[in-house]
C-alpha positions as CSV (number, residue, x, y, z in Angstrom):
1,M,-109.4,57.1,140.8
2,A,-110.2,60.6,142.1
3,A,-108.7,61.7,145.4
4,P,-111.2,61.8,148.3
5,A,-112.7,65.2,149.0
6,P,-111.2,67.1,151.9
7,I,-113.1,67.3,155.1
8,L,-112.1,71.0,155.6
9,S,-110.4,73.5,153.3
10,L,-109.2,77.1,153.5
11,E,-109.0,78.8,150.1
12,D,-107.3,82.1,149.2
13,I,-107.4,83.3,152.8
14,R,-106.4,86.8,153.5
15,L,-106.0,88.1,157.1
16,R,-104.7,91.5,158.2
17,Q,-103.0,91.7,161.7
18,G,-102.2,95.2,162.9
19,E,-100.8,97.3,160.0
20,G,-99.6,94.3,158.0
21,L,-100.9,91.1,156.4
22,L,-100.5,87.9,158.4
23,F,-101.8,85.7,155.6
24,D,-102.3,86.5,151.9
25,G,-103.6,83.8,149.5
26,L,-103.2,81.0,152.1
27,E,-104.5,77.5,151.0
28,L,-105.0,74.4,153.1
29,F,-106.9,71.1,152.5
30,V,-107.3,68.6,155.3
31,G,-108.1,64.9,154.6
32,E,-110.1,62.6,156.9
33,R,-107.1,60.6,158.0
34,D,-104.4,63.4,157.9
35,R,-101.8,63.4,160.7
36,L,-100.2,66.8,160.3
37,A,-97.4,68.7,162.1
38,L,-97.8,72.4,162.0
39,V,-94.4,74.0,162.3
40,G,-93.3,77.6,162.4
41,R,-91.6,80.2,164.5
42,N,-93.3,81.7,167.6
43,G,-95.4,84.6,166.2
44,A,-95.8,83.1,162.7
45,G,-99.5,82.7,163.2
46,K,-99.9,79.0,164.1
47,T,-102.6,79.5,166.8
48,T,-104.3,82.1,164.5
49,L,-104.5,79.4,161.8
50,F,-106.2,77.1,164.2
51,R,-108.8,79.7,164.9
52,L,-109.4,80.0,161.2
53,L,-109.8,76.3,160.9
54,D,-112.2,75.9,163.8
55,G,-114.3,78.9,162.7
56,T,-113.7,81.1,165.7
57,L,-112.0,83.7,163.6
58,E,-113.3,85.1,160.3
59,P,-110.7,86.0,157.6
60,D,-110.8,89.3,155.8
61,S,-111.4,87.4,152.5
62,G,-111.3,83.9,151.2
63,R,-113.4,80.8,151.7
64,R,-113.7,78.2,154.5
65,A,-115.4,75.0,153.4
66,V,-116.4,72.2,155.9
67,R,-117.9,68.8,155.3
68,P,-121.5,68.8,156.7
69,G,-121.6,67.4,160.2
70,L,-117.9,67.6,160.8
71,R,-116.9,67.6,164.5
72,I,-113.9,69.9,165.1
73,V,-112.4,70.2,168.6
74,T,-109.5,72.5,169.5
75,L,-107.2,72.1,172.5
76,P,-106.1,75.6,173.3
77,Q,-102.9,76.5,175.1
78,E,-104.9,78.6,177.7
79,P,-108.4,77.1,178.2
80,D,-111.0,79.5,179.4
81,M,-112.8,78.1,182.4
82,A,-114.8,81.2,183.4
83,G,-118.2,80.3,184.8
84,H,-117.3,76.7,185.7
85,E,-116.9,75.7,189.3
86,T,-115.0,72.4,188.8
87,L,-112.7,70.9,186.2
88,G,-115.4,68.3,185.6
89,A,-118.0,70.9,184.9
90,F,-115.8,72.5,182.4
91,A,-115.0,69.2,180.7
92,L,-118.7,68.3,180.4
93,A,-119.9,71.8,179.3
94,G,-120.9,73.1,175.9
95,S,-123.0,72.0,172.9
96,G,-122.2,68.4,171.9
97,A,-120.5,67.7,175.2
98,P,-118.8,64.3,175.4
99,P,-120.3,61.5,177.5
100,R,-119.5,61.6,181.2
101,H,-118.0,58.1,181.3
102,E,-115.7,59.0,178.4
103,V,-114.5,62.2,180.1
104,E,-113.9,60.3,183.4
105,A,-112.0,57.5,181.6
106,V,-109.6,60.0,179.9
107,A,-109.2,62.0,183.1
108,Q,-108.2,58.8,185.0
109,Q,-105.6,58.0,182.4
110,L,-104.2,61.5,182.8
111,G,-104.2,61.4,186.6
112,L,-106.7,64.2,186.9
113,D,-109.2,64.8,189.7
114,L,-112.3,66.3,188.0
115,S,-113.7,67.5,191.3
116,L,-111.0,70.1,191.7
117,G,-112.1,73.8,191.7
118,A,-111.5,75.4,188.3
119,A,-110.4,78.7,189.9
120,T,-107.8,77.1,192.1
121,A,-106.5,74.4,189.8
122,S,-102.9,74.7,188.5
123,G,-102.1,75.4,184.9
124,G,-101.3,71.8,184.3
125,E,-104.6,70.5,185.8
126,R,-106.6,73.0,183.7
127,R,-104.7,71.9,180.6
128,R,-105.4,68.2,181.3
129,A,-109.1,69.0,181.9
130,A,-109.2,70.6,178.5
131,L,-107.4,67.6,177.0
132,A,-110.0,65.2,178.6
133,R,-112.8,67.3,177.1
134,A,-111.2,67.3,173.6
135,L,-110.3,63.6,173.4
136,A,-113.6,62.3,174.9
137,G,-115.6,64.0,172.2
138,Q,-114.1,61.7,169.5
139,P,-113.8,64.5,167.0
140,D,-113.4,64.1,163.2
141,L,-110.7,66.8,163.3
142,L,-108.6,67.5,166.4
143,L,-106.5,70.7,166.6
144,L,-103.9,70.3,169.3
145,D,-101.9,73.4,170.4
146,E,-98.9,72.2,172.5
147,P,-100.7,69.1,173.9
148,T,-97.7,67.7,175.8
149,N,-97.2,70.9,177.9
150,H,-97.8,70.0,181.6
151,L,-98.0,66.2,180.9
152,D,-95.4,63.9,182.4
153,I,-93.7,61.3,180.3
154,A,-96.3,58.6,181.1
155,G,-99.1,61.0,180.1
156,I,-97.3,61.8,176.8
157,E,-96.9,58.1,176.0
158,W,-100.5,57.5,176.7
159,L,-101.6,60.4,174.5
160,E,-99.3,59.1,171.7
161,A,-101.0,55.7,171.9
162,W,-104.5,57.3,171.9
163,L,-103.7,59.4,168.8
164,M,-102.3,56.3,167.0
165,R,-105.7,54.6,167.5
166,H,-107.7,57.7,166.6
167,T,-109.7,57.2,163.4
168,G,-110.1,60.9,162.6
169,A,-107.6,63.6,161.5
170,F,-105.5,65.8,163.7
171,I,-103.1,68.8,163.3
172,V,-100.6,69.3,166.1
173,I,-98.4,72.2,167.1
174,S,-95.7,70.9,169.4
175,H,-92.1,71.5,170.5
176,D,-91.7,67.8,171.3
177,R,-89.7,66.3,168.5
178,A,-90.1,62.7,169.7
179,F,-93.9,63.2,169.8
180,L,-94.1,64.7,166.3
181,A,-91.7,62.2,164.7
182,R,-93.7,59.3,166.1
183,L,-97.2,60.5,165.1
184,T,-97.2,62.7,162.0
185,R,-97.2,61.7,158.3
186,A,-97.1,65.2,156.7
187,C,-95.7,68.6,157.6
188,L,-97.3,72.1,157.3
189,W,-94.6,74.8,157.5
190,L,-95.9,78.3,158.2
191,D,-93.2,80.8,157.3
192,R,-93.4,84.5,156.6
193,G,-97.2,84.2,155.8
194,Q,-96.8,81.3,153.4
195,L,-98.0,77.8,154.2
196,R,-96.2,74.9,152.6
197,R,-97.1,71.2,152.8
198,K,-94.9,68.2,152.4
199,E,-96.0,64.6,152.6
200,I,-93.2,63.6,154.9
201,G,-93.3,62.8,158.6
202,F,-91.7,65.3,161.0
203,G,-88.4,63.3,160.9
204,G,-87.7,64.8,157.4
205,F,-88.8,68.3,158.2
206,E,-85.3,69.9,158.8
207,A,-83.8,68.5,155.6
208,W,-86.9,69.8,153.7
209,M,-86.5,73.2,155.3
210,E,-82.9,73.4,154.3
211,E,-83.7,72.4,150.8
212,V,-86.4,75.1,150.5
213,R,-84.0,77.8,152.0
214,E,-81.2,76.9,149.6
215,A,-83.6,77.1,146.6
216,E,-84.8,80.5,147.8
217,A,-81.2,81.7,148.2
218,R,-80.3,80.6,144.7
219,A,-83.4,82.3,143.2
220,A,-82.8,85.5,145.1
221,E,-79.2,85.8,143.8
222,R,-80.7,87.0,140.5
223,L,-83.0,89.5,142.1
224,D,-81.5,91.3,145.0
225,A,-78.1,91.0,146.5
226,R,-79.2,92.0,150.0
227,L,-82.1,89.6,150.0
228,A,-79.8,86.9,148.7
229,Q,-77.4,87.5,151.6
230,E,-80.2,87.2,154.2
231,L,-81.6,84.0,152.6
232,H,-78.1,82.6,152.4
233,W,-77.7,83.1,156.1
234,L,-81.1,81.4,156.7
235,A,-80.1,78.5,154.5
236,R,-76.6,78.0,155.9
237,G,-77.3,78.9,159.5
238,M,-79.3,75.7,160.2
239,T,-76.8,73.5,158.4
240,A,-73.9,75.1,160.3
241,R,-75.8,74.8,163.6
242,R,-76.4,71.1,163.0
243,R,-72.7,70.6,162.1
244,R,-71.7,72.4,165.3
245,N,-74.0,70.2,167.2
246,Q,-72.1,67.1,166.1
247,G,-69.1,68.5,168.0
248,R,-71.3,69.1,171.0
249,L,-72.7,65.6,170.8
250,Q,-69.1,64.3,170.8
251,R,-68.3,66.3,173.9
252,L,-71.6,65.3,175.5
253,E,-70.8,61.6,175.0
254,A,-67.3,62.1,176.4
255,M,-68.8,63.6,179.5
256,R,-71.3,60.7,179.8
257,A,-68.5,58.2,179.4
258,E,-66.6,59.9,182.3
259,R,-69.8,59.7,184.4
260,R,-70.3,56.1,183.6
261,A,-66.9,55.4,185.0
262,M,-67.8,57.1,188.2
263,L,-71.2,55.7,188.8
264,G,-71.7,52.8,191.2
265,A,-73.5,49.5,190.3
266,P,-76.9,49.8,188.6
267,G,-79.6,50.8,191.0
268,A,-77.3,52.5,193.5
269,A,-78.4,56.1,193.9
270,R,-75.0,57.5,194.6
271,L,-71.7,58.3,192.9
272,A,-68.6,56.4,193.8
273,L,-65.6,58.4,194.9
274,K,-62.9,57.7,192.3
275,A,-60.3,60.4,192.5
276,D,-59.1,63.1,194.9
277,D,-59.5,65.8,192.2
278,T,-63.2,65.4,192.1
279,R,-63.4,67.2,195.4
280,T,-62.0,70.4,193.8
281,R,-64.7,70.1,191.1
282,M,-67.6,69.4,193.4
283,V,-70.5,71.8,193.2
284,I,-73.2,70.0,195.2
285,E,-72.8,66.8,197.3
286,A,-75.8,65.0,198.8
287,E,-75.2,62.2,201.3
288,H,-78.1,59.8,202.4
289,V,-80.7,62.5,202.1
290,T,-84.3,61.8,203.1
291,K,-87.3,64.1,202.9
292,R,-90.9,63.4,203.9
293,F,-94.1,65.4,203.9
294,G,-96.3,63.9,206.5
295,A,-96.5,60.1,205.9
296,R,-95.3,60.4,202.4
297,T,-91.6,59.9,201.6
298,I,-90.5,62.1,198.7
299,V,-86.8,61.3,198.6
300,A,-85.2,58.3,200.5
301,D,-81.5,57.8,201.2
302,F,-80.5,59.8,198.2
303,S,-76.8,60.4,197.4
304,I,-75.2,62.1,194.5
305,R,-72.1,64.2,193.7
306,I,-72.6,67.0,191.1
307,Q,-69.5,68.4,189.6
308,R,-68.7,71.6,187.7
309,G,-70.0,71.3,184.2
310,D,-72.5,68.5,184.8
311,R,-75.8,68.7,183.1
312,I,-78.4,66.9,185.2
313,G,-81.8,65.9,184.0
314,I,-84.6,65.2,186.4
315,V,-87.7,63.2,185.2
316,G,-90.7,61.5,186.8
317,P,-94.4,61.5,187.0
318,N,-96.3,64.7,188.0
319,G,-96.2,64.8,191.8
320,A,-93.2,62.5,192.1
321,G,-91.1,65.2,193.9
322,K,-89.0,66.7,191.1
323,T,-89.3,70.3,192.4
324,T,-88.7,69.1,195.9
325,L,-85.5,67.4,194.8
326,V,-84.3,70.6,193.1
327,R,-85.1,72.7,196.2
328,L,-83.1,70.2,198.3
329,L,-80.1,70.3,195.9
330,T,-80.1,74.1,195.7
331,G,-80.5,74.6,199.4
332,D,-84.0,76.1,199.3
333,L,-85.3,73.2,201.4
334,A,-83.6,71.4,204.3
335,P,-83.6,67.5,204.4
336,D,-85.1,65.6,207.3
337,S,-81.9,63.5,207.5
338,G,-78.6,63.3,205.7
339,R,-76.6,66.3,204.6
340,I,-76.1,68.5,201.5
341,I,-72.9,70.4,201.0
342,H,-72.5,73.2,198.5
343,A,-69.4,74.8,197.0
344,R,-68.6,78.1,198.8
345,T,-68.7,79.9,195.4
346,L,-72.1,78.5,194.3
347,N,-74.2,81.2,192.6
348,G,-77.4,79.8,191.1
349,I,-80.3,81.2,189.2
350,T,-83.6,79.5,188.4
351,V,-85.6,79.9,185.2
352,D,-89.1,78.8,185.9
353,Q,-92.4,78.7,184.0
354,Q,-94.1,81.6,185.8
355,R,-92.5,84.4,183.8
356,R,-93.0,86.7,186.8
357,L,-90.7,89.3,185.3
358,M,-92.7,89.4,182.1
359,A,-95.1,92.3,183.0
360,P,-97.1,93.0,179.8
361,E,-96.6,96.8,180.0
362,K,-92.8,96.6,180.1
363,R,-90.6,97.1,177.0
364,V,-88.0,94.6,176.0
365,R,-85.2,96.9,176.9
366,D,-86.8,97.3,180.4
367,I,-86.5,93.5,180.8
368,L,-82.9,93.2,179.5
369,A,-81.2,96.5,180.2
370,D,-83.3,98.3,182.9
371,G,-84.6,100.6,180.2
372,G,-81.1,101.5,178.8
373,D,-79.2,100.5,175.7
374,W,-76.6,98.2,177.3
375,V,-77.0,94.9,178.9
376,N,-74.4,93.2,181.2
377,V,-73.9,89.7,179.7
378,R,-72.0,87.7,182.3
379,G,-69.6,90.5,183.0
380,A,-69.3,91.8,179.4
381,R,-71.1,94.9,178.2
382,R,-73.3,94.3,175.1
383,H,-75.7,96.6,173.2
384,V,-79.2,95.4,173.7
385,R,-80.0,95.2,170.0
386,G,-77.1,93.1,169.2
387,Y,-77.8,90.7,172.1
388,L,-81.4,90.3,171.0
389,K,-80.2,88.9,167.6
390,E,-78.5,86.0,169.5
391,F,-81.9,85.0,170.8
392,L,-83.6,85.2,167.3
393,F,-85.2,88.5,167.8
394,A,-85.1,91.4,165.3
395,P,-83.1,94.3,166.8
396,E,-86.1,96.7,166.4
397,V,-88.2,94.8,169.0
398,A,-86.1,96.5,171.7
399,D,-88.9,99.0,172.2
400,A,-91.8,96.6,171.8
401,R,-94.1,95.9,174.8
402,V,-94.0,92.4,176.3
403,G,-97.8,92.2,176.0
404,S,-97.5,92.1,172.2
405,F,-95.4,88.9,172.3
406,S,-96.7,85.3,172.0
407,G,-96.1,82.9,174.9
408,G,-93.1,81.4,173.2
409,E,-91.5,84.8,172.5
410,R,-91.9,85.7,176.2
411,S,-90.2,82.5,177.1
412,R,-87.4,83.3,174.8
413,L,-87.0,86.8,176.2
414,L,-86.9,85.3,179.7
415,L,-84.1,83.0,178.7
416,A,-82.2,85.9,177.2
417,R,-82.5,87.8,180.5
418,E,-81.5,84.9,182.7
419,F,-78.6,83.7,180.6
420,A,-77.1,87.2,180.7
421,R,-76.8,87.0,184.5
422,E,-73.5,85.9,186.1
423,S,-73.9,82.4,187.7
424,N,-72.3,79.0,187.9
425,L,-75.5,77.0,188.5
426,L,-78.5,77.2,186.2
427,V,-81.8,75.5,187.1
428,L,-84.3,75.2,184.2
429,D,-87.9,74.2,185.1
430,E,-89.7,72.8,182.0
431,P,-87.7,75.2,179.8
432,T,-89.1,73.8,176.5
433,N,-92.7,74.7,177.1
434,D,-94.0,77.2,174.5
435,L,-90.7,77.3,172.5
436,D,-90.6,76.8,168.8
437,L,-88.2,74.2,167.3
438,E,-85.7,76.8,166.2
439,T,-85.5,78.3,169.7
440,L,-85.1,74.8,171.1
441,D,-82.0,74.4,168.9
442,L,-80.8,77.7,170.3
443,L,-81.5,76.6,173.9
444,Q,-79.5,73.4,173.4
445,E,-76.5,75.4,172.1
446,V,-76.7,77.8,175.0
447,V,-76.9,75.0,177.6
448,A,-74.0,73.1,175.9
449,D,-71.8,76.2,175.9
450,Y,-72.7,77.3,179.5
451,E,-69.6,77.1,181.6
452,G,-71.3,76.2,184.9
453,T,-73.6,73.4,186.0
454,V,-77.1,72.9,184.8
455,I,-80.1,71.1,186.4
456,I,-83.0,70.6,184.0
457,V,-86.5,69.4,185.0
458,S,-88.3,68.3,181.8
459,H,-90.6,65.9,180.2
460,D,-89.1,66.5,176.7
461,R,-87.4,63.2,175.9
462,D,-85.5,64.4,172.9
463,F,-84.3,67.5,174.6
464,L,-82.9,65.5,177.5
465,D,-81.2,63.0,175.1
466,R,-79.5,65.9,173.3
467,T,-78.5,67.9,176.4
468,V,-77.8,66.1,179.8
469,T,-74.9,64.1,181.0
470,M,-76.8,62.4,183.8
471,T,-80.5,61.7,184.4
472,I,-82.2,61.2,187.7
473,G,-85.5,59.3,187.5
474,L,-88.0,59.6,190.3
475,D,-90.9,57.1,190.6
476,G,-93.0,58.8,193.4
477,T,-92.0,56.3,196.1
478,G,-88.9,58.1,197.2
479,R,-86.6,55.9,195.1
480,A,-84.3,57.5,192.6
481,E,-82.5,55.9,189.6
482,I,-79.4,57.6,188.4
483,V,-77.8,56.9,185.0
484,A,-75.1,58.5,182.9
485,G,-76.8,59.8,179.7
486,G,-80.2,61.1,178.7
487,Y,-83.8,59.9,179.0
488,S,-83.3,57.0,176.6
489,D,-80.5,55.7,178.8
490,L,-82.8,55.8,181.8
491,L,-85.5,54.1,179.9
492,A,-83.1,51.3,178.9
493,R,-82.3,50.8,182.6
494,V,-85.8,50.7,183.9
495,R,-87.4,49.1,180.8
496,P,-84.8,46.7,179.5
497,G,-86.8,45.9,176.4
498,A,-87.1,49.5,175.2
499,P,-85.3,50.3,171.9
500,P,-82.0,52.1,172.4
501,R,-81.5,55.6,171.2
502,A,-79.3,56.3,168.2
503,E,-75.8,56.7,169.5
504,P,-74.0,60.1,168.9
505,P,-70.6,60.1,167.2
506,A,-67.9,58.3,169.0
507,A,-66.2,60.3,171.8
508,P,-62.6,61.3,171.6
509,P,-60.2,59.3,173.8
510,A,-60.2,60.1,177.6
511,G,-57.6,62.4,179.0
512,G,-55.3,59.5,180.0
513,A,-55.3,58.0,176.5
514,R,-52.6,58.7,174.0
515,A,-53.7,61.3,171.4
516,R,-53.5,60.2,167.8
517,T,-51.8,62.3,165.1
518,P,-54.5,64.4,163.4
519,A,-55.6,62.9,160.1
520,R,-54.8,64.8,156.9
521,K,-57.6,63.1,154.9
522,L,-60.7,61.1,155.6
523,S,-60.4,57.5,156.6
524,Y,-61.5,54.9,154.1
525,R,-64.7,54.3,156.2
526,D,-65.5,58.0,156.4
527,Q,-65.0,58.6,152.7
528,H,-67.1,55.5,151.9
529,D,-69.9,56.8,154.1
530,L,-69.7,60.3,152.7
531,D,-70.1,58.9,149.2
532,R,-72.7,56.2,150.1
533,L,-75.0,57.9,152.5
534,P,-76.8,60.5,150.2
535,G,-78.1,57.5,148.1
536,E,-79.0,55.6,151.2
537,I,-80.8,58.6,152.7
538,A,-82.7,59.0,149.4
539,R,-83.6,55.3,149.4
540,I,-85.0,55.4,153.0
541,E,-86.9,58.6,152.3
542,A,-88.5,57.0,149.2
543,E,-89.5,53.9,151.3
544,I,-91.0,56.2,153.9
545,R,-93.0,58.0,151.3
546,R,-94.2,54.7,149.9
547,I,-95.4,53.6,153.3
548,E,-97.0,57.0,154.1
549,T,-98.9,56.8,150.8
550,A,-100.3,53.4,151.8
551,L,-101.2,54.7,155.3
552,S,-103.0,57.7,153.8
553,D,-105.6,55.3,152.5
554,A,-108.6,56.2,154.7
555,G,-110.0,52.6,154.6
556,L,-106.9,50.7,155.4
557,Y,-107.3,50.8,159.2
558,V,-110.9,49.4,158.8
559,R,-110.0,46.8,156.2
560,D,-106.8,45.5,157.6
561,P,-105.8,46.8,161.1
562,Q,-102.9,44.4,161.3
563,Q,-101.4,45.7,158.1
564,F,-102.0,49.3,159.3
565,A,-100.1,48.5,162.5
566,R,-97.3,46.8,160.7
567,L,-96.8,49.6,158.3
568,T,-96.9,52.2,161.1
569,E,-94.2,50.3,163.0
570,E,-92.1,49.9,159.8
571,A,-92.4,53.6,159.2
572,G,-91.2,54.4,162.7
573,S,-88.1,52.1,162.2
574,L,-87.3,53.7,158.9
575,R,-87.5,57.2,160.4
576,A,-85.1,56.1,163.1
577,A,-82.7,54.7,160.5
578,L,-83.1,57.9,158.5
579,A,-82.1,60.0,161.6
580,R,-79.0,57.8,162.1
581,A,-78.0,58.0,158.5
582,E,-78.4,61.8,158.5
583,Q,-76.5,62.2,161.7
584,R,-73.6,60.1,160.4
585,W,-73.5,62.1,157.1
586,F,-73.4,65.4,159.0
587,E,-70.6,64.0,161.1
588,V,-68.4,63.0,158.1
589,A,-69.4,66.0,156.1
590,A,-68.3,68.3,158.9
591,R,-65.0,66.3,159.2
592,A,-64.4,66.7,155.5
593,E,-65.1,70.4,155.6
594,A,-62.7,70.8,158.5
595,L,-60.0,68.9,156.7
596,G,-60.5,71.0,153.6
597,A,-60.2,74.2,155.6
598,S,-57.0,73.1,157.3
599,A,-55.5,72.0,154.0
600,G,-56.4,75.4,152.5
């Protein structure tokens, strides 16, 4: 049986950008039920590829073929609302505008007031208006560029459910790993002008990427020693980072275990005082703090003790008071009642979303080194070009103008500047917006290795699970729920039926426990898992491919929606099992490597 014809295709696309080629010979075929993750570094051309797909950009050469009557809708990162008085006017404008009742229904689900003025609306409100306009049109092909930016967790979960029901195709660019893993069934990887496709959900992307990098490195060994060295670094760098992250996960779980021992009974928004030495580690202490704006209570009877080295995540619906709580904790805002005590040596910096320091005309060295060659990195003098490499920039961009950077590259540059400053308290306000996945890995490393205390406001569930030791959940009524752990731990508290997150490797014994003699070889269980798991991982991946093949049948949803739902749920369970198996294998592989090194 012949495969169904694509609804859209790009064939032998060539596109020049500046003095070089961005794409040369690019090919892409989109089926009518495709659910595709588009992955690539900031600046790789992902947004440009969307413009080629929706026809707003013409290639230098090549062919774009579209099925007659195909409805394509793009959700841009920065919607243009010029000429529209209100958000509703924008959402209902244009040829083929969606029905008013559909726009209003989506806007209500997103908590958006369509009567707001377009000129005065916040970035988040403008983005949600664009999302309402895109979804209400019921497109055949939906191109989503960072759709979860500015959405709270409830909004993200609603969008996930909407896309699961959507009968058309979609391609999504997103930094939200949980969002991508739940929704996508194939990956497009845009790398150095080349577009690769793999019929796997996003959960298998990193393993596929490593496989490709290692194959490139082996092939390059026969061609060019210098190229081989660079590709070897690319191939091994990700694996080494993931192995290092196993150690960080162990430390993170040890810190969470310590916090669980200090927390009061479930539902009590305060930390019990357990030991005298906690006072010497105290950074911020809030006691029975209440804050109101008019008749509305933002924070009610809130108590917490934040210690040196804590990583605090703050989550809640938009407008629930997350920013207000941060301002209270950092001393920018006074409480109406209660008290907040700060350590005398507290020295905090805030990295927000506004990028006020990112003036387009400035050069990178102006941002990092006041125009010079040296940057002061937390008291140590570093050459600006060497420091740039730590944040995944090529050294030669030191003289580039900020205006030439993508939004994600500007965010990465801002992180590089702020992490260089001396501080012992770091506040990150939605730090994951506009970052690519590789930069997110880097950010997790930097946060984990930061010696001070970190407060993170984020809607990125996976990032919080990988990063924070405590999570504060606000519900908009003034009530706060505090748990030791990440977002999944909070979810298990407030929604007892929710599935638990995959546990990280077991934590080492607490300080008071007797240390065991270091092992000289793997335990029987570790060795068994090291030998067994590659086959188990391959079996799960094969099962996922089998289900994804069944789900790719365009008529399945119409013929048998119950079977479609069952297979979708089964695929999600298998991806979770695959993630746990891969995590366990990396843990024992790193242990085996460490034992081999010590034996040598």
